N, C-alpha and C positions, 0 to 999 in steps of 0.2 A: 449538547451541540456537537455536531460532527464537525471534524477538521478537515475531509476529504473534499478535494475539488471537484464542483460540479461539471467542470469544463472538459470537453474532449481535448485530446492530444491535438486535433487539427486546429479548435482555437486558441489555444496556446501557443502555438506554433505562428498562427496570424497575429496574435498579440505582440508576441516577441518581435515579428518581422515588422509592424507596424511601430513599435518603439525604436528599434535598430533603425529604420526610415528616418524618425526625427533625429536620434543622437549624431547620425553618419551626416546631415546637413549641419546641425549644429557645432560637430568637431571640425568640419570643413571650413565653416564660417570661422570658428576661432583659429584655425590655422592660417586662413587668409589675413585674420587682423594681426595675429603675429608677424607676419611679414610686412603689411602695412607700417605697424609700428617699428619695426627694423627700418624699413625704408624712410620715415619720417625722420626718425632720429639721425639717421645719415646725412638727409636733406639740412636739418638744423645745424648738426655740425659743421657741415660745408659752408652754412652761412655765416657760423662764427668765426670759423677759421679764416673767412676772407676778410672779416673785420679785424680778427688778430694779426693778418697780414699786413694791413692797411696800417694799424698802428705801428708795427714795428719800423714798415718804410717811414713812417711821418717821425719817427723817434730817430731814426739814422739820419734821415736829411736834416733835421733841426738839432743834432748833437752839438755843434759848436754854440748856439744860442743857449743850450741848457746847460751845459758844462758836463763835467765827468760824471755825473749824478744817473746820465742817462742810461748807464749801461743797467743799474737795477732793475728799472721796468723793461727794458727790451729782454733782460733775462727772464723775466716773468711771463712775459708775452710769448717768449720762446717755450718756455715751460708749458703753457697753455695751449701752445699750437701742436707740441709734441701730445699731450693728453686728447686734443682732438683729433689729431690722426689716428690715435690707436683707437678711437671711435669708428673710424671709417675702416680700420683694418678689416679685411675680407673673412668672415666667418662662415663657418658650413650651416647653413639653416636647411631643415627638412621641409619638404613640398609635399610629403606624403607618398604613397606607393606610386610607383611608374606605372602608367596605364596600360600600356603594351603588355609588359610582364605581369600586372595582375590580371588582365584578361586572358593571357596565355595559360596563367594557374589555374582561374577560377572560372573562365567563360564557360565551362561545361557543369559547374558546381549548382546546387541549386540557389534560389534566390537567397535563402535565408543564410546557407553557407557564406556565399559570397559577402553578403552584407555583413557579417559577424565579422569576417577576415578584414573587411573593409574600416570598418570602426575598429578594430584592434589596431591596424596599421596607423591609422589617422591619430588613434592616443598616443601611441609610440612617438609619432613625430610630433606630436604637441610636447611631451615629456623632453625629446631631444631640445626642443628650440627652447623650452622652459629656461635651460640651464645659459643661455647663450644672452638673451634679452636682459638682466640684470646688472652683468658686466657693462654692457654698452651703456645703460641707464647710468651707473654710478661714475663710469669714466667721463661721460659727458658732464655732471653735475661737478664733478672735480675740476674738469678743463673751465668749465663757465666761472667756477669760485676763484681759481687761479687768475683767470682773466680779470674778475672784476678787482680784486687785490691790485694785479697791473695796471689796470684804470686809475684805481686810486694812488697807487706810487708814481705814475706818470703825471697825475694833477699836482701832486705834492711836487715833486721835482720840476715842475714849470713853474709853480708859483713861488718856489724859493729861488730859482734861476742859478745863474752861475755864480760859483763864489766860494 
């Protein structure tokens, strides 16, 4: 059996172009997904932060009825708020290559060369973004966990009452 390929260089180039076309579309979709995930997490954090702020306001408004123990859940709600604000802290997400700059550099290149470069730059953007999302996710989970603890402590303080 021969290990040599029967394909001509032209068909190999066409095959590579077809594969790269598919991969570029897939990489762009994944990049768009990363950006949507980050936006969705920001929206969730804003919603939970609103609940957190309302809980703090309620505790402050009812502090005389609850007694001095109101401080513990309020501090916990404050800590949850800080964590949720950290989720919203601006991060530099890559959106891929700048279209104008890419065209100026590769507009006169062959389709295969330009597609290779586009795929390479999309992969680099995906890699840069991968480092951002886990931190946002874990901070959000910590903020929600502290919020749950704060709610439980507020319920206990309210049931026990002043005294």
